C-alpha positions in Angstrom: -62.0 -28.7 -21.7 -61.9 -32.2 -21.1 -59.5 -33.4 -17.9 -58.7 -36.7 -16.6 -57.5 -37.3 -13.2 -53.6 -38.0 -13.2 -53.2 -41.2 -11.0 -51.8 -40.5 -7.2 -51.5 -37.3 -8.1 -54.6 -35.0 -6.3 -54.1 -31.7 -7.9 -53.0 -32.5 -11.2 -55.6 -33.2 -14.2 -54.3 -33.8 -17.9 -56.4 -32.0 -20.6 -57.3 -34.4 -23.3 -57.2 -32.1 -26.1 -53.6 -30.7 -25.4 -52.1 -33.8 -23.4 -50.9 -30.8 -20.9 -50.8 -31.1 -17.2 -52.6 -28.7 -15.0 -52.3 -28.0 -11.4 -55.1 -26.9 -9.7 -53.6 -26.5 -6.1 -54.2 -22.6 -5.4 -52.5 -22.3 -2.5 -49.0 -23.8 -4.2 -49.1 -21.0 -6.7 -49.8 -18.5 -4.4 -46.8 -19.0 -2.7 -44.9 -19.7 -5.7 -46.7 -16.1 -7.0 -45.4 -14.7 -3.3 -41.9 -16.4 -3.7 -41.1 -15.0 -7.0 -42.1 -11.5 -6.6 -39.8 -11.4 -3.1 -37.0 -12.7 -5.4 -37.5 -10.3 -7.9 -37.7 -7.5 -4.7 -34.2 -8.6 -3.8 -32.5 -9.1 -7.1 -34.0 -5.0 -7.3 -32.0 -4.3 -3.9 -28.5 -6.2 -4.9 -28.6 -4.3 -8.1 -29.1 -0.7 -6.5 -26.7 -2.1 -4.0 -24.1 -3.0 -6.8 -24.9 0.6 -8.4 -24.4 2.5 -5.7 -20.9 0.3 -5.2 -20.2 1.4 -8.6 -20.8 5.2 -8.0 -18.9 4.9 -5.0 -16.0 3.8 -6.7 -16.2 6.3 -9.9 -16.3 9.1 -6.7 -13.1 7.4 -5.3 -11.3 7.0 -8.6 -12.3 10.9 -9.3 -10.4 11.6 -6.2 -7.6 9.4 -6.1 -7.1 11.7 -9.8 -7.4 15.2 -7.9 -5.0 14.7 -5.0 -2.9 13.4 -7.9 -3.3 17.0 -9.9 -2.8 18.4 -6.6 0.4 16.9 -5.7 1.8 17.6 -8.9 1.2 20.6 -8.6 2.8 21.0 -5.7 6.0 19.7 -6.6 6.3 22.1 -9.7 6.1 25.1 -7.6 
């Protein structure tokens, strides 16, 4: 592949065949990958918390229903 350096950009090169830009700054790429993984982990944590909250809501709703049933049975006695 043949590359031409992009003017005023140390880490950017243009591929002559595809006309695409190639970034050769590995440090920036590593930082990007780390940030991406960190964001994925954060999203998983948020999803887990949302699932737990939904389970708690469901449990509370079941408890409310059981209490209503108990109160109704007490009233009929």
